[in-house]
C-alpha positions as a Markdown table, in Angstrom:
| # | Residue | x | y | z |
|---|---|---|---|---|
| 1 | Met | 21.6 | 8.5 | 4.0 |
| 2 | Thr | 22.4 | 5.1 | 2.4 |
| 3 | Asp | 23.9 | 4.6 | -1.0 |
| 4 | Ala | 20.6 | 3.2 | -2.2 |
| 5 | Gly | 18.8 | 6.2 | -1.0 |
| 6 | Thr | 21.3 | 8.5 | -2.7 |
| 7 | Lys | 20.9 | 6.7 | -6.0 |
| 8 | Leu | 17.1 | 6.8 | -5.7 |
| 9 | Asp | 17.3 | 10.6 | -5.1 |
| 10 | Arg | 19.5 | 11.0 | -8.1 |
| 11 | Arg | 17.2 | 9.0 | -10.3 |
| 12 | Trp | 14.2 | 11.0 | -9.1 |
| 13 | Glu | 16.1 | 14.2 | -9.9 |
| 14 | Leu | 16.8 | 13.0 | -13.4 |
| 15 | Ala | 13.2 | 12.0 | -13.9 |
| 16 | Leu | 12.0 | 15.5 | -12.8 |
| 17 | Arg | 14.4 | 17.1 | -15.2 |
| 18 | Trp | 13.8 | 15.0 | -18.3 |
| 19 | His | 10.3 | 13.7 | -18.1 |
| 20 | Pro | 8.7 | 16.8 | -19.8 |
| 21 | Tyr | 11.1 | 16.4 | -22.8 |
| 22 | Tyr | 10.4 | 12.6 | -22.9 |
| 23 | Leu | 6.6 | 13.0 | -22.8 |
| 24 | Leu | 6.6 | 15.9 | -25.3 |
| 25 | Ala | 8.8 | 13.9 | -27.7 |
| 26 | Thr | 6.5 | 10.9 | -27.3 |
| 27 | Ser | 3.5 | 13.0 | -28.2 |
| 28 | Val | 5.3 | 14.6 | -31.2 |
| 29 | Leu | 6.3 | 11.2 | -32.6 |
| 30 | Leu | 2.7 | 9.9 | -32.3 |
| 31 | Val | 1.4 | 13.1 | -33.9 |
| 32 | Ser | 4.0 | 12.9 | -36.7 |
| 33 | Ser | 2.9 | 9.3 | -37.5 |
| 34 | Gln | -0.5 | 10.7 | -38.5 |
| 35 | Leu | 0.4 | 13.9 | -40.2 |
| 36 | Asp | -1.8 | 13.0 | -43.1 |
| 37 | Leu | -4.7 | 12.9 | -40.7 |
| 38 | Thr | -4.1 | 16.4 | -39.4 |
| 39 | Pro | -6.3 | 18.9 | -41.3 |
| 40 | Gly | -4.9 | 22.1 | -42.7 |
| 41 | Thr | -1.5 | 23.6 | -43.1 |
| 42 | Asp | -2.4 | 26.4 | -40.7 |
| 43 | Gln | -3.1 | 24.0 | -37.9 |
| 44 | Arg | 0.2 | 22.2 | -38.5 |
| 45 | Leu | 2.1 | 25.5 | -38.2 |
| 46 | Ile | 0.2 | 26.4 | -35.1 |
| 47 | Thr | 1.1 | 23.0 | -33.6 |
| 48 | Val | 4.8 | 23.4 | -34.4 |
| 49 | Ala | 4.8 | 26.9 | -32.9 |
| 50 | Val | 3.2 | 25.7 | -29.7 |
| 51 | Ile | 5.7 | 22.8 | -29.5 |
| 52 | Val | 8.6 | 25.3 | -29.9 |
| 53 | Ala | 7.0 | 27.4 | -27.1 |
| 54 | Ala | 6.9 | 24.3 | -24.9 |
| 55 | Val | 10.6 | 23.5 | -25.5 |
| 56 | Val | 11.6 | 27.2 | -24.9 |
| 57 | Leu | 9.7 | 27.2 | -21.7 |
| 58 | Gln | 11.4 | 24.0 | -20.5 |
| 59 | Leu | 14.9 | 25.3 | -21.4 |
| 60 | Trp | 14.2 | 28.4 | -19.4 |
| 61 | Trp | 13.0 | 26.4 | -16.4 |
| 62 | Asp | 16.1 | 24.2 | -16.6 |
| 63 | Arg | 18.2 | 27.3 | -16.0 |
| 64 | Ala | 15.8 | 28.9 | -13.4 |
| 65 | Arg | 15.5 | 25.8 | -11.2 |
| 66 | Arg | 19.2 | 25.6 | -10.4 |
| 67 | Ser | 19.0 | 28.5 | -8.0 |
| 68 | Arg | 15.9 | 27.3 | -6.2 |
| 69 | Thr | 15.6 | 24.8 | -3.4 |
| 70 | Gly | 11.8 | 24.4 | -3.2 |
| 71 | Pro | 8.5 | 25.4 | -4.7 |
| 72 | Asp | 7.9 | 29.1 | -5.0 |
| 73 | Ala | 6.0 | 31.7 | -7.2 |
| 74 | Thr | 8.3 | 31.1 | -10.1 |
| 75 | Ser | 7.9 | 27.3 | -10.1 |
| 76 | Ala | 4.1 | 27.8 | -9.8 |
| 77 | Thr | 4.2 | 30.2 | -12.8 |
| 78 | Tyr | 6.1 | 27.6 | -14.9 |
| 79 | Phe | 3.6 | 24.9 | -13.9 |
| 80 | Thr | 0.7 | 27.1 | -15.0 |
| 81 | Leu | 2.3 | 28.1 | -18.3 |
| 82 | Arg | 3.1 | 24.4 | -19.1 |
| 83 | Trp | -0.5 | 23.4 | -18.4 |
| 84 | Leu | -1.8 | 26.1 | -20.7 |
| 85 | Ile | 0.6 | 24.9 | -23.5 |
| 86 | Ser | -0.4 | 21.3 | -22.9 |
| 87 | Ala | -4.1 | 22.1 | -23.0 |
| 88 | Val | -3.7 | 24.0 | -26.3 |
| 89 | Leu | -1.7 | 21.0 | -27.7 |
| 90 | Val | -4.4 | 18.6 | -26.7 |
| 91 | Gly | -7.0 | 20.8 | -28.4 |
| 92 | Leu | -4.9 | 20.5 | -31.6 |
| 93 | Asn | -4.3 | 16.7 | -31.3 |
| 94 | Pro | -5.4 | 14.2 | -28.6 |
| 95 | Phe | -2.0 | 12.4 | -28.7 |
| 96 | Phe | -0.5 | 15.4 | -26.7 |
| 97 | Ala | -2.3 | 13.9 | -23.7 |
| 98 | Phe | 1.1 | 12.2 | -22.9 |
| 99 | Tyr | 2.5 | 15.7 | -22.4 |
| 100 | Val | -0.4 | 16.6 | -20.1 |
| 101 | Ala | 0.8 | 13.8 | -17.8 |
| 102 | Thr | 3.8 | 15.9 | -16.7 |
| 103 | Gly | 1.4 | 17.7 | -14.3 |
| 104 | Tyr | 0.7 | 14.5 | -12.4 |
| 105 | Ile | 4.4 | 13.8 | -11.8 |
| 106 | Asp | 5.9 | 17.0 | -10.4 |
| 107 | Asn | 3.0 | 19.0 | -9.0 |
| 108 | Thr | 4.2 | 18.4 | -5.4 |
| 109 | Val | 7.6 | 19.6 | -6.4 |
| 110 | Leu | 6.5 | 22.8 | -8.1 |
| 111 | Ile | 3.6 | 23.8 | -5.9 |
| 112 | Arg | 3.8 | 24.4 | -2.2 |
| 113 | Ser | 0.2 | 24.3 | -1.0 |
| 114 | Arg | -1.5 | 20.9 | -0.9 |
| 115 | Arg | -4.8 | 22.6 | -1.9 |
| 116 | Trp | -3.3 | 24.1 | -5.0 |
| 117 | Gln | -1.6 | 20.8 | -5.8 |
| 118 | Ala | -5.1 | 19.3 | -5.9 |
| 119 | Val | -6.3 | 22.2 | -8.1 |
| 120 | Gly | -3.4 | 21.6 | -10.5 |
| 121 | Thr | -4.1 | 17.9 | -10.7 |
| 122 | Phe | -7.7 | 18.5 | -11.5 |
| 123 | Ala | -6.8 | 21.1 | -14.1 |
| 124 | His | -4.5 | 18.5 | -15.9 |
| 125 | Ser | -7.3 | 15.9 | -15.7 |
| 126 | Leu | -9.5 | 18.1 | -17.9 |
| 127 | Pro | -7.4 | 18.0 | -21.1 |
| 128 | Met | -6.5 | 14.4 | -20.3 |
| 129 | Ala | -10.2 | 13.3 | -20.2 |
| 130 | Ala | -10.9 | 15.3 | -23.3 |
| 131 | Ala | -8.2 | 13.5 | -25.1 |
| 132 | Gln | -9.4 | 10.1 | -23.8 |
| 133 | Ala | -12.9 | 10.9 | -25.0 |
| 134 | Gly | -11.6 | 11.4 | -28.6 |
| 135 | Gly | -10.4 | 15.0 | -28.6 |
| 136 | Leu | -12.0 | 18.4 | -29.0 |
| 137 | Pro | -14.4 | 19.5 | -30.3 |
| 138 | Phe | -17.0 | 16.9 | -29.3 |
| 139 | Glu | -19.3 | 16.0 | -32.1 |
| 140 | Asp | -22.2 | 14.6 | -30.2 |
| 141 | Ala | -23.7 | 14.3 | -26.7 |
| 142 | Gly | -22.3 | 10.8 | -26.2 |
| 143 | Gln | -18.7 | 12.2 | -26.2 |
| 144 | Trp | -19.7 | 14.6 | -23.5 |
| 145 | Val | -21.0 | 11.8 | -21.4 |
| 146 | Ile | -17.8 | 9.9 | -21.9 |
| 147 | Phe | -15.8 | 13.0 | -21.1 |
| 148 | Phe | -17.5 | 13.6 | -17.8 |
| 149 | Gly | -17.3 | 9.9 | -16.9 |
| 150 | Leu | -13.6 | 9.8 | -17.7 |
| 151 | Leu | -13.1 | 13.0 | -15.7 |
| 152 | Leu | -14.7 | 11.4 | -12.7 |
| 153 | Ala | -12.8 | 8.2 | -13.1 |
| 154 | Asn | -9.5 | 9.9 | -13.5 |
| 155 | Asn | -10.0 | 12.1 | -10.4 |
| 156 | Val | -11.2 | 9.1 | -8.3 |
| 157 | Leu | -8.0 | 7.2 | -9.3 |
| 158 | Leu | -5.8 | 10.2 | -8.7 |
| 159 | Thr | -7.4 | 10.9 | -5.4 |
| 160 | Met | -6.9 | 7.3 | -4.2 |
| 161 | Ile | -3.3 | 7.2 | -5.5 |
| 162 | Ala | -2.6 | 10.6 | -3.8 |
| 163 | Tyr | -4.0 | 9.2 | -0.5 |
| 164 | Phe | -1.8 | 6.1 | -0.7 |
| 165 | Val | 1.3 | 8.1 | -1.5 |
| 166 | Arg | 0.7 | 10.6 | 1.3 |
| 167 | His | -0.2 | 7.8 | 3.8 |
| 168 | Glu | 3.0 | 5.9 | 2.9 |
| 169 | Glu | 5.1 | 9.1 | 3.0 |
| 170 | Glu | 3.8 | 9.9 | 6.5 |
| 171 | Arg | 4.4 | 6.3 | 7.7 |
| 172 | Ser | 7.9 | 6.4 | 6.2 |
| 173 | Arg | 8.7 | 9.7 | 7.9 |
| 174 | Ala | 7.4 | 8.3 | 11.2 |
| 175 | Arg | 9.4 | 5.1 | 10.8 |
| 176 | Ala | 12.5 | 7.0 | 9.8 |
| 177 | Ala | 12.2 | 9.2 | 12.9 |
| 178 | Thr | 11.6 | 6.2 | 15.1 |
| 179 | Ile | 14.5 | 4.2 | 13.5 |
| 180 | Ala | 16.8 | 7.2 | 13.9 |
| 181 | Glu | 16.0 | 7.6 | 17.6 |
| 182 | Leu | 16.4 | 3.8 | 18.2 |
| 183 | Glu | 19.7 | 3.8 | 16.4 |
| 184 | Arg | 21.0 | 6.7 | 18.5 |
| 185 | Thr | 19.9 | 4.9 | 21.7 |
| 186 | Asn | 21.2 | 1.5 | 20.6 |
| 187 | Thr | 24.5 | 2.9 | 19.6 |
| 188 | Ala | 25.0 | 4.5 | 23.0 |
| 189 | Leu | 24.0 | 1.4 | 24.9 |
| 190 | Glu | 25.6 | -1.3 | 22.8 |
| 191 | Ala | 28.9 | 0.6 | 22.6 |
| 192 | Ala | 29.6 | -0.2 | 26.2 |
| 193 | Ile | 28.5 | -3.8 | 25.9 |
| 194 | Glu | 29.8 | -5.1 | 22.7 |
| 195 | Glu | 32.2 | -4.0 | 20.0 |
| 196 | Asn | 30.0 | -5.0 | 17.0 |
| 197 | Ala | 27.0 | -2.6 | 17.9 |
| 198 | Gly | 27.6 | -0.7 | 14.6 |
| 199 | Leu | 27.2 | -3.9 | 12.5 |
| 200 | His | 24.1 | -4.9 | 14.5 |
| 201 | Ala | 22.5 | -1.5 | 14.0 |
| 202 | Gln | 23.2 | -1.6 | 10.3 |
| 203 | Leu | 21.7 | -5.0 | 9.8 |
| 204 | Leu | 18.6 | -4.0 | 11.8 |
| 205 | Leu | 18.1 | -0.9 | 9.6 |
| 206 | Gln | 18.5 | -2.9 | 6.4 |
| 207 | Ala | 15.8 | -5.4 | 7.6 |
| 208 | Arg | 13.4 | -2.6 | 8.3 |
| 209 | Glu | 14.1 | -1.0 | 4.9 |
| 210 | Val | 13.3 | -4.4 | 3.3 |
| 211 | Gly | 10.0 | -4.5 | 5.2 |
| 212 | Val | 9.1 | -1.0 | 3.9 |
| 213 | Val | 9.9 | -2.0 | 0.3 |
| 214 | Glu | 7.9 | -5.2 | 0.5 |
| 215 | Glu | 4.9 | -3.3 | 1.9 |
| 216 | Arg | 5.0 | -0.7 | -0.9 |
| 217 | Arg | 5.2 | -3.6 | -3.4 |
| 218 | Arg | 2.2 | -5.2 | -1.9 |
| 219 | Leu | 0.1 | -2.0 | -2.1 |
| 220 | Ala | 1.3 | -1.4 | -5.7 |
| 221 | Ala | 0.2 | -5.0 | -6.7 |
| 222 | Glu | -3.2 | -4.5 | -4.9 |
| 223 | Ile | -3.8 | -1.3 | -6.8 |
| 224 | His | -2.8 | -2.8 | -10.1 |
| 225 | Asp | -4.8 | -6.0 | -9.7 |
| 226 | Thr | -8.0 | -4.5 | -8.4 |
| 227 | Ile | -8.5 | -0.8 | -8.8 |
| 228 | Ala | -6.9 | -0.4 | -12.2 |
| 229 | Gln | -8.8 | -3.3 | -13.6 |
| 230 | Gly | -12.0 | -1.9 | -12.3 |
| 231 | Leu | -11.4 | 1.5 | -13.9 |
| 232 | Thr | -10.7 | -0.3 | -17.2 |
| 233 | Gly | -14.1 | -1.8 | -17.0 |
| 234 | Ile | -15.7 | 1.6 | -16.2 |
| 235 | Ile | -14.0 | 3.1 | -19.3 |
| 236 | Thr | -15.3 | 0.2 | -21.4 |
| 237 | Gln | -18.9 | 0.7 | -20.2 |
| 238 | Leu | -18.7 | 4.5 | -20.8 |
| 239 | Gln | -17.4 | 3.9 | -24.3 |
| 240 | Ala | -20.3 | 1.6 | -25.0 |
| 241 | Val | -22.7 | 4.5 | -24.1 |
| 242 | Ser | -21.5 | 6.6 | -27.0 |
| 243 | Ala | -21.9 | 3.6 | -29.4 |
| 244 | Thr | -25.6 | 3.2 | -28.8 |
| 245 | Ser | -28.6 | 5.4 | -29.4 |
| 246 | Asp | -30.9 | 3.4 | -27.2 |
| 247 | Pro | -31.6 | 5.2 | -23.9 |
| 248 | Thr | -32.3 | 1.9 | -22.2 |
| 249 | Ala | -29.1 | 0.3 | -23.3 |
| 250 | Ala | -27.1 | 3.5 | -22.4 |
| 251 | Arg | -28.7 | 3.4 | -18.9 |
| 252 | Asp | -27.6 | -0.2 | -18.5 |
| 253 | His | -24.0 | 0.6 | -19.4 |
| 254 | Leu | -24.0 | 3.5 | -16.9 |
| 255 | Asp | -25.4 | 1.3 | -14.1 |
| 256 | Arg | -22.7 | -1.2 | -14.8 |
| 257 | Ala | -20.0 | 1.5 | -14.7 |
| 258 | Ala | -21.4 | 2.8 | -11.3 |
| 259 | Glu | -21.3 | -0.8 | -9.9 |
| 260 | Leu | -17.7 | -1.2 | -11.1 |
| 261 | Ala | -16.9 | 2.1 | -9.4 |
| 262 | Arg | -18.4 | 0.9 | -6.1 |
| 263 | His | -16.6 | -2.4 | -6.4 |
| 264 | Ser | -13.3 | -0.6 | -7.0 |
| 265 | Leu | -13.8 | 1.6 | -4.0 |
| 266 | Gly | -14.4 | -1.5 | -1.9 |
| 267 | Glu | -11.2 | -3.0 | -3.1 |
| 268 | Ala | -9.3 | 0.2 | -2.2 |
| 269 | Arg | -10.6 | 0.0 | 1.3 |
| 270 | Arg | -9.8 | -3.7 | 1.6 |
| 271 | Ser | -6.2 | -3.0 | 0.4 |
| 272 | Val | -5.7 | -0.4 | 3.1 |
| 273 | His | -7.0 | -2.6 | 6.0 |
| 274 | Asn | -6.1 | -6.1 | 4.8 |
| 275 | Leu | -2.8 | -6.5 | 6.7 |
| 276 | Ala | -3.5 | -10.0 | 8.1 |
| 277 | Pro | -0.8 | -12.7 | 8.0 |
| 278 | Leu | -0.4 | -14.3 | 4.6 |
| 279 | Ser | -1.1 | -17.8 | 5.9 |
| 280 | Leu | -4.6 | -16.8 | 7.0 |
| 281 | Ala | -5.4 | -15.8 | 3.4 |
| 282 | His | -5.4 | -19.5 | 2.3 |
| 283 | Asp | -6.1 | -21.5 | 5.5 |
| 284 | Thr | -8.5 | -21.3 | 8.4 |
| 285 | Leu | -7.1 | -20.3 | 11.8 |
| 286 | Pro | -6.9 | -24.0 | 13.1 |
| 287 | Gln | -5.1 | -25.0 | 9.9 |
| 288 | Ala | -2.7 | -22.1 | 10.1 |
| 289 | Leu | -1.9 | -22.9 | 13.8 |
| 290 | Arg | -1.4 | -26.6 | 13.0 |
| 291 | Asn | 0.9 | -25.8 | 10.2 |
| 292 | Thr | 2.8 | -23.4 | 12.4 |
| 293 | Val | 3.3 | -26.0 | 15.2 |
| 294 | Val | 4.3 | -28.7 | 12.8 |
| 295 | Gln | 6.8 | -26.6 | 11.0 |
| 296 | Trp | 8.2 | -25.3 | 14.3 |
| 297 | Ala | 8.6 | -28.8 | 15.6 |
| 298 | Glu | 10.4 | -30.0 | 12.5 |
| 299 | Arg | 12.6 | -26.9 | 12.5 |
| 300 | His | 13.7 | -27.3 | 16.2 |
| 301 | His | 13.5 | -31.1 | 16.5 |
| 302 | Thr | 11.1 | -30.8 | 19.5 |
| 303 | Gln | 7.9 | -32.7 | 20.2 |
| 304 | Ala | 5.0 | -30.4 | 19.7 |
| 305 | Glu | 1.2 | -31.0 | 19.5 |
| 306 | Phe | -1.7 | -28.9 | 18.4 |
| 307 | Thr | -5.2 | -29.6 | 19.9 |
| 308 | Leu | -8.5 | -28.1 | 18.8 |
| 309 | Thr | -11.6 | -28.1 | 21.1 |
| 310 | Gly | -15.0 | -26.9 | 20.4 |
| 311 | Thr | -16.6 | -26.0 | 17.1 |
| 312 | Ala | -14.4 | -23.7 | 15.0 |
| 313 | Leu | -16.0 | -20.3 | 14.4 |
| 314 | Asp | -15.5 | -17.7 | 11.7 |
| 315 | Leu | -13.5 | -15.1 | 13.7 |
| 316 | His | -12.7 | -11.5 | 12.7 |
| 317 | His | -9.5 | -11.4 | 10.8 |
| 318 | Glu | -7.8 | -9.2 | 13.5 |
| 319 | Thr | -8.6 | -11.7 | 16.2 |
| 320 | Ala | -7.3 | -14.6 | 14.1 |
| 321 | Ala | -4.2 | -12.7 | 13.2 |
| 322 | Ala | -3.6 | -11.9 | 16.9 |
| 323 | Ile | -3.9 | -15.6 | 17.9 |
| 324 | Leu | -1.5 | -16.7 | 15.2 |
| 325 | Arg | 1.1 | -14.0 | 16.0 |
| 326 | Ile | 1.0 | -14.8 | 19.7 |
| 327 | Thr | 1.5 | -18.5 | 19.0 |
| 328 | Gln | 4.4 | -17.8 | 16.7 |
| 329 | Glu | 6.0 | -15.5 | 19.4 |
| 330 | Ala | 5.5 | -18.0 | 22.2 |
| 331 | Leu | 7.0 | -20.9 | 20.1 |
| 332 | Thr | 10.0 | -18.7 | 19.3 |
| 333 | Asn | 10.5 | -17.9 | 23.0 |
| 334 | Ala | 10.2 | -21.6 | 23.9 |
| 335 | Ala | 12.9 | -22.5 | 21.4 |
| 336 | Lys | 15.2 | -19.6 | 22.3 |
| 337 | His | 14.9 | -19.4 | 26.1 |
| 338 | Ala | 13.1 | -22.4 | 27.6 |
| 339 | Asp | 15.1 | -25.4 | 26.3 |
| 340 | Ala | 11.9 | -27.3 | 26.2 |
| 341 | Ser | 11.5 | -31.0 | 25.0 |
| 342 | Arg | 7.8 | -30.8 | 24.6 |
| 343 | Val | 5.3 | -28.1 | 23.8 |
| 344 | Gly | 1.5 | -28.2 | 23.6 |
| 345 | Val | -0.8 | -25.6 | 21.8 |
| 346 | Thr | -4.5 | -25.8 | 22.5 |
| 347 | Leu | -7.1 | -23.7 | 20.7 |
| 348 | Ser | -10.6 | -23.7 | 22.3 |
| 349 | Tyr | -13.8 | -22.2 | 20.9 |
| 350 | Met | -16.6 | -21.3 | 23.2 |
| 351 | Asp | -19.8 | -19.4 | 22.8 |
| 352 | Asp | -18.5 | -16.0 | 23.5 |
| 353 | Glu | -14.8 | -16.3 | 23.6 |
| 354 | Val | -11.8 | -18.2 | 22.2 |
| 355 | Thr | -8.8 | -19.2 | 24.3 |
| 356 | Leu | -5.3 | -20.1 | 23.4 |
| 357 | Asp | -3.1 | -22.1 | 25.8 |
| 358 | Ile | 0.6 | -22.8 | 25.2 |
| 359 | Arg | 2.6 | -24.9 | 27.6 |
| 360 | Asp | 6.1 | -26.2 | 27.6 |
| 361 | Asp | 8.3 | -28.3 | 30.0 |
| 362 | Gly | 11.3 | -26.0 | 29.8 |
| 363 | Ser | 13.4 | -24.3 | 32.4 |
| 364 | Gly | 10.8 | -21.8 | 33.3 |
| 365 | Phe | 11.5 | -18.5 | 35.2 |
| 366 | Asp | 10.3 | -16.4 | 38.1 |
| 367 | Ser | 7.8 | -14.0 | 36.5 |
| 368 | Gln | 7.6 | -11.9 | 39.7 |
| 369 | Arg | 11.4 | -11.2 | 39.7 |
| 370 | Leu | 11.9 | -11.1 | 36.0 |
| 371 | Pro | 13.6 | -7.8 | 35.0 |
| 372 | Arg | 11.3 | -5.4 | 33.1 |
| 373 | Arg | 13.6 | -5.4 | 30.0 |
| 374 | Tyr | 12.6 | -9.1 | 29.4 |
| 375 | Trp | 8.9 | -8.1 | 29.2 |
| 376 | Asn | 9.7 | -5.5 | 26.6 |
| 377 | Gly | 12.4 | -7.3 | 24.8 |
| 378 | Gly | 14.0 | -10.7 | 25.3 |
| 379 | Phe | 10.9 | -12.8 | 25.9 |
| 380 | Gly | 8.5 | -10.6 | 23.9 |
| 381 | Leu | 5.9 | -11.0 | 26.7 |
| 382 | Glu | 4.7 | -7.4 | 26.5 |
| 383 | Gly | 4.3 | -7.6 | 22.8 |
| 384 | Met | 2.1 | -10.7 | 23.1 |
| 385 | Arg | 0.1 | -9.0 | 25.8 |
| 386 | Ala | -0.3 | -5.8 | 23.7 |
| 387 | Arg | -1.6 | -7.9 | 20.8 |
| 388 | Ala | -4.2 | -9.5 | 23.1 |
| 389 | Glu | -5.3 | -6.2 | 24.5 |
| 390 | Arg | -5.7 | -4.7 | 21.0 |
| 391 | Ser | -8.3 | -7.4 | 20.4 |
| 392 | Cys | -10.0 | -6.6 | 23.8 |
| 393 | Gly | -8.5 | -9.7 | 25.3 |
| 394 | Thr | -6.2 | -10.7 | 28.1 |
| 395 | Leu | -2.9 | -12.7 | 28.4 |
| 396 | Thr | -1.5 | -14.3 | 31.5 |
| 397 | Val | 1.8 | -16.1 | 32.1 |
| 398 | Glu | 2.4 | -18.8 | 34.7 |
| 399 | Ser | 6.0 | -20.0 | 35.3 |
| 400 | Glu | 8.4 | -21.3 | 37.9 |
| 401 | Pro | 12.0 | -22.1 | 37.6 |
| 402 | Gly | 12.4 | -25.8 | 36.6 |
| 403 | Tyr | 8.6 | -26.3 | 36.0 |
| 404 | Gly | 8.0 | -24.9 | 32.5 |
| 405 | Thr | 5.8 | -22.1 | 31.4 |
| 406 | Ala | 2.1 | -21.7 | 30.6 |
| 407 | Ile | 0.7 | -18.8 | 28.5 |
| 408 | Ser | -3.0 | -18.4 | 28.4 |
| 409 | Thr | -4.8 | -15.9 | 26.1 |
| 410 | Arg | -8.6 | -15.1 | 26.2 |
| 411 | Leu | -10.2 | -13.2 | 23.4 |
| 412 | Pro | -13.8 | -12.3 | 22.8 |
| 413 | Val | -15.4 | -13.8 | 19.7 |
| 414 | Arg | -15.7 | -11.2 | 17.0 |
| 415 | Arg | -17.4 | -12.4 | 13.9 |
| 416 | Glu | -16.2 | -11.2 | 10.4 |
| 417 | Glu | -18.2 | -8.1 | 9.3 |
| 418 | Gln | -20.7 | -8.4 | 6.5 |
| 419 | Gly | -19.1 | -7.8 | 3.2 |
| 420 | Val | -15.6 | -8.9 | 4.3 |
| 421 | Pro | -15.8 | -12.7 | 4.1 |
| 422 | His | -13.3 | -14.9 | 5.9 |
| 423 | Gln | -12.6 | -18.5 | 4.8 |
| 424 | Ala | -14.8 | -20.9 | 6.7 |
| 425 | Pro | -13.3 | -23.9 | 8.5 |
| 426 | Arg | -13.3 | -27.1 | 6.5 |
| 427 | Arg | -14.9 | -30.3 | 7.7 |
| 428 | Asp | -11.6 | -32.3 | 7.6 |
| 429 | Asp | -10.0 | -29.6 | 9.8 |
| 430 | Leu | -12.5 | -30.3 | 12.6 |
| 431 | Asn | -11.8 | -34.0 | 12.5 |
| 432 | His | -8.1 | -33.6 | 13.6 |
């Protein structure tokens, strides 16, 4: 395990230990700031007694957890007792909702079964929604409507977050297993070929870890900028319901809340599937290819031309991404292996298919006698072919030593689905 991973584990361990104290202290400070609003000496004494019980429970668990390596019956009992105390505190004052949030943080650590983890999360959402609705007891029917709306919104959000977390954890475990296997194999092979295999493997691992971190950041930004804002709008509409006595107005607010919920769900699905190259988010495919060719030519001081034939169509984002990635890989190979002085890239739109042709005047090679390892590694030919086949297309390679290389890709035209728009080609792009 890397030093960064060790530090992250230590920070997570500290968070698990101290977050109940921190959240309880936050709630106590907020409640203390409004002591003059808390009715009755008896209720204050009860609140203090329950807070003391929460602290005693936490101190006991700090001692008990040292002898345990995973969730068991004792940790589940502690989890349940803490929930009961937090629910009572919320009934006494809504500000103790901060303390309720402890159950969202460590339920996977304290409870073994995934089903019971979901039950525990739902149980904590009950006092949380009650606090968000204004606190118990509810004085009118409007608060009940807000309560159930918030309960639904909270659980939808928690379900989506849990899905993303589990999905990312599974992907991380799979990547970690794959990386570990590759590292073992690479170490054995490279040790006999070059002395710096260890450094190479370490750099490769760090690059992959950076990719994982960037993907997590992207998902976090997507959730914050889309789903969280949608839920804020839902809460606003539900709060407006309690502020009106007009049934028609209340129905309008509820309809708007439902529409926001549907929109947020659509954004969640888009976040999961929207893994297209960044350049296609702002440019059409022809523009992205032209920019790629121009930048490559400037970077490698090689003459390169991009040609567009036919009328540009609004392709499915997976097809467009495959074409762009194949082009990038082919240009990389031309610069790395072919020693070419001129490269041509042609994108052709037809009625039922789109073709991509990439030709260079480089050294070429004998594709019939080329070792298999070059298809899987050095030239990346197998990777380009796999991309084409994933989009139901084909990729062919023609080359001879001394006569350059030609790569031709044919993909069926797949239009963008209804509801997932793709940027249409601009008029000035078709004139180039």
